[in-house]
C-alpha positions in Angstrom: -3.3 -15.1 122.3 -6.7 -15.4 120.6 -8.1 -17.1 123.7 -6.9 -14.3 125.9 -8.6 -11.7 123.6 -11.8 -13.6 123.8 -11.6 -13.8 127.6 -10.9 -10.1 127.9 -13.9 -9.3 125.6 -16.1 -11.6 127.7 -15.1 -9.8 130.9 -15.8 -6.4 129.2 -19.3 -7.5 128.2 -20.0 -8.8 131.7 -18.8 -5.6 133.2 -21.2 -3.4 131.2 -24.4 -4.6 133.0 -22.7 -4.3 136.4 -21.7 -0.7 135.7 -25.1 0.1 134.3 -26.7 -1.4 137.4 -24.5 0.6 139.7 -25.2 3.8 137.8 -29.0 3.1 138.0 -28.8 2.3 141.7 -27.0 5.6 142.3 -29.6 7.4 140.3 -32.5 5.8 142.1 -31.0 6.6 145.4 -30.6 10.2 144.5 -34.2 10.3 143.3 -35.4 8.7 146.5 -33.7 11.4 148.5 -35.3 14.1 146.4 -38.8 12.5 146.8 -38.3 12.0 150.6 -37.4 15.7 150.9 -40.5 16.6 148.9 -42.6 14.4 151.1 -41.2 16.0 154.2 -41.6 19.6 153.0 -45.1 19.1 151.8 -46.2 17.3 155.0 -44.7 19.8 157.3 -46.2 22.6 155.3 -49.6 21.1 155.0 -50.0 19.9 158.5 -48.7 23.0 160.2 -50.0 25.8 157.9 -53.4 24.3 157.4 -53.8 23.7 161.1 -52.8 27.2 161.9 -55.3 28.5 159.3 -58.0 26.7 161.4 -56.8 28.3 164.7 -55.1 25.1 165.8 -51.4 24.2 166.4 -49.1 21.5 165.1 -45.4 21.2 165.8 -42.7 19.7 163.6 -42.3 17.0 166.3 -45.9 16.1 166.1 -45.7 15.9 162.3 -42.6 13.7 162.6 -44.4 11.3 164.9 -47.6 11.1 162.9 -47.4 12.1 159.2 -43.7 11.2 158.8 -43.8 8.0 160.7 -44.6 4.6 159.1 -44.6 5.9 155.6 -43.8 3.8 152.4 -40.3 2.4 151.7 -37.7 3.6 150.8 -38.7 7.1 151.9 -39.2 5.9 155.5 -35.5 5.3 155.9 -34.6 8.8 154.6 -37.1 11.3 155.6 -36.2 11.8 159.3 -32.5 12.6 158.6 -33.2 15.3 156.1 -32.8 18.8 157.6 -35.6 21.3 157.2 -36.3 25.0 157.7 -39.7 26.7 158.2 -39.9 30.2 156.8 -42.5 32.5 158.4 -43.9 35.9 157.5 -43.6 39.0 159.7 -47.1 38.2 161.0 -45.9 34.7 162.0 -47.7 32.6 159.4 -46.0 29.8 157.5 -44.7 31.0 154.1 -42.8 27.9 153.1 -40.9 24.8 154.2 -37.6 23.9 152.7 -35.8 20.5 153.1 -32.2 19.9 152.1 -31.4 16.7 150.3 -28.2 17.2 148.2 -25.2 19.5 148.4 -25.3 20.3 144.7 -29.0 21.0 144.4 -31.4 23.5 145.9 -33.6 22.3 148.8 -37.1 21.0 148.1 -39.7 23.7 148.8 -43.4 23.6 149.7 -45.0 27.1 149.7 -48.2 28.0 151.5 -50.9 30.4 150.2 -53.9 31.4 152.3 -57.0 29.5 151.5 -55.1 27.4 148.9 -52.9 25.3 151.1 -49.4 24.2 150.1 -47.8 23.6 146.7 -44.6 21.7 146.1 -42.1 23.1 143.7 -40.3 20.8 141.1 -37.0 19.2 142.0 -34.2 21.7 141.3 -36.3 24.8 141.8 -34.5 27.5 143.9 -36.4 28.2 147.1 -35.7 31.9 147.2 -35.3 31.7 151.0 -32.2 31.8 153.1 -31.8 30.1 156.4 -29.9 27.1 157.9 -31.8 23.8 157.6 -32.5 22.3 161.0 -32.6 18.8 162.3 -35.8 17.8 164.0 -35.5 20.1 167.1 -38.9 19.5 168.6 -39.4 16.7 171.1 -42.0 14.0 170.5 -45.5 15.3 171.1 -47.0 14.8 174.5 -49.6 12.3 175.5 -49.0 10.0 172.6 -51.0 7.1 174.1 -54.0 9.0 175.5 -57.3 10.2 174.1 -59.6 13.1 175.0 -61.7 12.4 178.1 -64.8 10.4 177.3 -66.8 12.4 180.0 -67.3 15.0 177.3 -69.4 12.5 175.5 -71.8 11.7 178.3 -74.9 11.0 176.2 -73.2 8.2 174.2 -74.0 4.7 175.2 -71.4 2.7 177.2 -71.3 0.2 174.3 -70.6 3.0 171.7 -67.9 4.5 174.0 -66.2 1.1 174.3 -66.3 0.6 170.5 -64.8 3.9 169.8 -62.1 3.4 172.5 -61.3 0.1 170.8 -60.3 2.0 167.7 -57.7 3.9 169.7 -56.5 0.8 171.6 -55.7 -1.4 168.6 -58.8 -3.6 168.7 -59.3 -3.2 165.0 -55.7 -3.5 163.9 -52.7 -4.1 166.1 -50.5 -1.5 164.4 -53.3 1.0 163.7 -52.9 4.5 164.9 -56.3 6.2 165.3 -56.4 10.0 165.5 -60.1 10.7 165.4 -63.5 9.0 165.4 -66.7 10.8 164.5 -70.1 9.1 164.4 -73.3 10.9 163.3 -76.6 9.1 163.7 -80.3 9.9 164.2 -79.5 9.8 167.9 -76.9 12.5 167.7 -73.2 12.9 167.3 -70.4 11.2 169.1 -66.7 12.1 168.5 -63.4 11.3 170.1 -59.9 12.5 169.4 -56.3 11.5 170.2 -54.9 14.2 172.5 -52.6 15.5 169.7 -55.7 16.2 167.5 -59.0 18.1 167.8 -62.0 19.0 165.8 -60.1 21.8 164.0 -56.9 19.9 163.2 -56.9 18.8 159.6 -55.2 15.7 158.1 -54.5 14.8 154.6 -57.4 12.8 153.1 -55.2 10.7 150.8 -57.7 8.8 148.5 -60.8 10.0 150.3 -60.2 12.9 147.9 -61.2 10.6 145.0 -64.7 10.5 146.5 -64.6 14.3 146.8 -63.6 14.4 143.2 -66.6 12.3 142.2 -68.8 14.7 144.2 -67.4 17.7 142.3 -68.2 15.9 139.1 -71.7 15.2 140.3 -72.2 18.9 141.1 -71.0 19.7 137.6 -73.5 17.2 136.1 -76.3 18.8 138.2 -75.4 22.2 136.8 -75.5 20.8 133.2 -71.8 21.3 132.8 -70.7 17.6 132.6 -71.9 14.2 131.4 -70.3 11.1 132.8 -71.2 9.2 129.6 -69.2 11.6 127.5 -65.6 11.3 126.4 -63.1 12.6 129.0 -61.1 14.2 126.2 -58.0 12.1 126.5 -55.7 11.5 123.6 -54.1 13.7 121.0 -56.8 13.8 118.4 -60.4 12.8 117.6 -59.2 9.4 116.2 -57.0 8.6 119.2 -58.6 5.4 120.8 -58.2 7.1 124.2 -61.1 9.4 123.2 -63.4 6.5 123.9 -62.6 6.7 127.6 -65.5 8.4 129.4 -65.7 10.1 132.7 -67.7 7.1 133.9 -64.8 4.8 133.0 -62.4 6.9 134.9 -64.6 7.1 138.0 -64.9 3.4 138.0 -61.2 2.7 137.5 -61.9 1.1 134.2 -60.2 3.3 131.7 -58.0 0.5 130.2 -54.9 2.7 130.5 -51.6 1.2 131.6 -50.5 1.6 135.2 -46.8 1.0 136.1 -47.6 0.2 139.8 -50.8 -0.7 141.7 -52.6 2.6 142.2 -50.3 4.5 140.0 -48.4 5.8 143.0 -47.7 9.1 141.2 -44.7 9.9 143.4 -43.4 12.4 140.8 -46.6 14.4 141.2 -47.1 13.9 144.9 -43.5 14.4 146.1 -41.5 15.4 143.0 -43.3 18.6 142.1 -44.4 17.4 138.7 -47.7 18.6 137.3 -51.0 16.8 136.7 -50.4 17.4 133.0 -47.0 15.8 133.0 -47.9 12.7 135.1 -51.6 11.7 134.7 -53.0 12.3 131.3 -50.9 10.6 128.6 -50.8 7.0 129.7 -51.3 4.5 126.8 -54.3 2.3 126.3 -53.7 -1.5 126.9 -57.3 -2.7 127.2 -60.7 -1.7 125.9 -62.3 1.0 128.1 -64.7 -0.6 130.5 -63.2 -4.1 130.2 -60.8 -4.2 133.2 -60.6 -2.8 136.7 -57.3 -1.2 137.7 -57.3 1.2 140.7 -55.3 4.2 139.5 -54.7 7.7 140.8 -54.3 8.8 137.2 -57.9 7.9 136.4 -59.3 10.2 139.0 -56.9 12.9 138.0 -58.0 12.6 134.4 -61.7 12.7 135.4 -61.1 15.9 137.3 -59.2 17.3 134.3 -62.3 16.7 132.2 -64.3 19.2 134.3 -61.4 21.7 134.8 -63.2 24.4 132.8 -65.9 24.5 135.5 -63.5 25.4 138.3 -63.2 29.0 137.3 -66.8 29.6 138.4 -67.2 26.7 140.7 -63.9 25.7 142.5 -63.8 23.0 145.1 -63.9 25.7 147.8 -67.5 26.6 146.7 -68.7 23.0 147.4 -66.9 23.0 150.8 -68.5 26.2 151.7 -72.0 25.0 150.8 -71.6 21.9 152.9 -70.2 23.8 155.9 -66.7 22.2 155.5 -65.0 25.3 156.7 -61.7 23.5 157.6 -61.1 21.9 154.3 -58.6 22.8 151.6 -58.0 21.2 148.2 -54.4 21.7 147.2 -52.9 21.9 143.8 -49.7 21.2 141.8 -47.3 24.2 141.3 -49.3 25.3 138.2 -52.6 25.3 140.1 -54.1 22.0 138.9 -56.1 20.3 141.7 -54.5 17.0 142.9 -57.9 15.6 143.8 -56.7 12.0 143.9 -55.1 12.6 147.3 -54.2 16.1 148.3 -57.0 17.5 150.4 -56.6 18.5 154.0 -59.7 18.3 156.2 -61.1 17.4 159.6 -63.3 14.6 160.9 -66.2 16.9 161.4 -66.0 18.2 157.8 -65.8 14.7 156.5 -69.0 13.9 158.4 -70.7 16.8 156.7 -69.5 15.4 153.4 -71.0 12.0 154.3 -74.3 13.7 155.3 -74.7 15.1 151.8 -75.0 11.5 150.6 -77.4 10.5 153.4 -79.5 13.5 152.2 -79.6 12.1 148.6 -77.3 15.0 147.4 -79.4 17.8 148.9 -78.6 20.6 151.2 -80.7 21.0 154.4 -82.9 23.5 152.6 -83.8 21.0 150.0 -81.5 22.3 147.2 -80.1 19.5 145.1 -76.4 20.0 144.5 -76.0 16.5 143.2 -78.4 15.0 140.5 -81.3 12.8 141.6 -80.0 9.2 141.5 -76.3 10.2 142.0 -76.1 8.4 145.3 -77.2 5.2 143.7 -74.9 5.8 140.8 -71.7 6.2 142.9 -72.7 3.3 145.2 -73.7 0.7 142.5 -71.1 -1.6 140.9 -70.9 -1.6 137.1 -68.6 -3.6 135.0 -65.3 -5.1 136.2 -64.7 -5.2 140.0 -61.6 -5.4 142.2 -60.5 -8.7 143.7 -61.0 -8.6 147.4 -63.6 -7.9 150.1 -64.9 -4.6 148.9 -66.5 -3.7 145.6 -66.1 -0.4 143.7 -68.8 2.0 142.4 -67.9 5.4 140.9 -65.4 7.0 143.2 -66.5 5.1 146.2 -65.8 1.7 147.7 -68.7 -0.7 148.5 -69.0 -2.6 151.7 -72.1 -4.4 150.3 -70.7 -7.9 151.0 -69.2 -7.3 154.4 -70.7 -9.6 157.1 -72.9 -7.7 159.6 -72.9 -4.5 157.5 -76.1 -3.4 155.7 -75.8 -4.0 151.9 -76.3 -0.4 151.0 -73.1 0.7 152.8 -70.5 2.5 150.8 -67.4 4.4 151.8 -64.7 6.9 150.9 -61.4 5.3 151.8 -57.8 6.7 151.9 -54.3 5.6 152.6 -53.1 5.4 156.2 -56.6 4.7 157.5 -58.9 7.5 156.3 -62.6 6.3 156.2 -65.9 7.9 155.6 -68.5 5.2 155.9 -72.1 6.0 154.7 -75.0 3.8 155.7 -78.2 5.2 154.2 -80.5 2.5 155.7 -79.4 3.5 159.2 -78.9 7.2 158.4 -75.3 6.9 159.9 -72.0 8.4 158.9 -68.8 6.9 160.5 -65.6 8.8 160.1 -62.3 7.3 161.2 -59.0 9.1 160.8 -55.6 7.7 161.4 -51.9 7.6 160.5 -51.5 3.9 160.2 -48.1 2.5 159.2 -47.7 1.3 155.6 -48.7 -2.3 155.2 -50.9 -2.4 158.3 -54.6 -2.2 158.3 -57.6 -1.0 160.2 -60.6 -3.3 160.0 -63.2 -0.8 158.9 -65.9 -3.4 158.2 -65.6 -4.8 161.7 -65.6 -1.3 163.2 -68.6 -0.4 161.2 -70.5 -3.5 162.3 -69.7 -2.9 165.9 -70.6 0.8 165.8 -74.0 0.0 164.2 -74.6 -2.7 166.8 -73.9 -0.1 169.5 -76.3 2.5 168.1 -80.0 2.5 169.0 -81.9 0.9 166.1 -84.7 3.2 164.8 -86.9 2.5 161.9 -84.6 1.7 159.0 -85.3 3.5 155.8 -84.7 0.2 153.9 -82.0 -0.5 151.3 -82.1 0.7 147.7 
């Protein structure tokens, strides 16, 4: 009898972890569906509404093929089967996008505001809109494997045309899906687009936004409103060790704060509708600031939070206007905090204008400094711990300084799914490559940069710093 009781107790103990695991799996599966619905709502809203604001057109079918195809697991297996509805105003503009994900919960909602882009509401927020969710009714976009005619670029060299075409044909990554190439050099501008994109069709920048964030911080420094060596203000009180984290530490991904995943994927913020305050600012310290490198979305978000008081008078839109980036929108969380680690929509031409600011040493064409003297050197110079891999890291920018065949002063803004803005001061060249590459694949930007530079006429170099 005693043996039987012991056996029953052992079975009960063994069953508890199994039940807990099953419960956790069910909870995780539900969360994944909610995040997938948020991903779909925000991407449909951002791609369609921001394109229409620029006078361009995107269809849900095009977004499904590009932005919603090849995304991270497990969302990739869920996103296409979730029904959606696009709500439009009487004037025809996008007001919001809703995506159904559970019978007992409201759909996920991304709402559009003119000149502010799309904001994702938290999970469980009622949409306030009626309408039956639809499956994906639009056919796949046309001409998926063609590009705009090269004849429109008649002044480009044959070699440069061939290099650019190689970006679209998989020469720099078998699975890469290039949407745009824009090359600005002393000899002029060359650009080429996939047939589903054009000079006024924006895409999400992903982590290229981190370099935009660093630039906004530089502009605040130039105005005397920020100091990169000062505390970023993290922590609960003056004696909180996190107060030792400076804006410089954050820009260099060296805060010493804990990250639960490489990059701090921040899915609750990006796709869950949480806020910057809830997600990015309260992570604990696990290493001395400045002692370790750990790429983290949360570090950029914390650096931006440190200059938040300046945005009332100098929002990101002001910088974009001064640079002529008229097709660029910095989006926010649902409480209006900028998500400048990723959530900016812009075009290849606007990114080229952004890169040109760095070729001009932070000056506008009229000579006005909007970045401090020496800022270009600051963001493109490694300091302290460095990432393991081919590229180094400066302050908000990646460094291609050890890439074979690439000038050592080359640095770049780099984002998920193949977003690149490569800046080569010694050649006075900006190379923009946009894409929607599948998760886990890669575009060889170092090789592409090398080949583009080789194809360009070599004028008198300015010399490296």
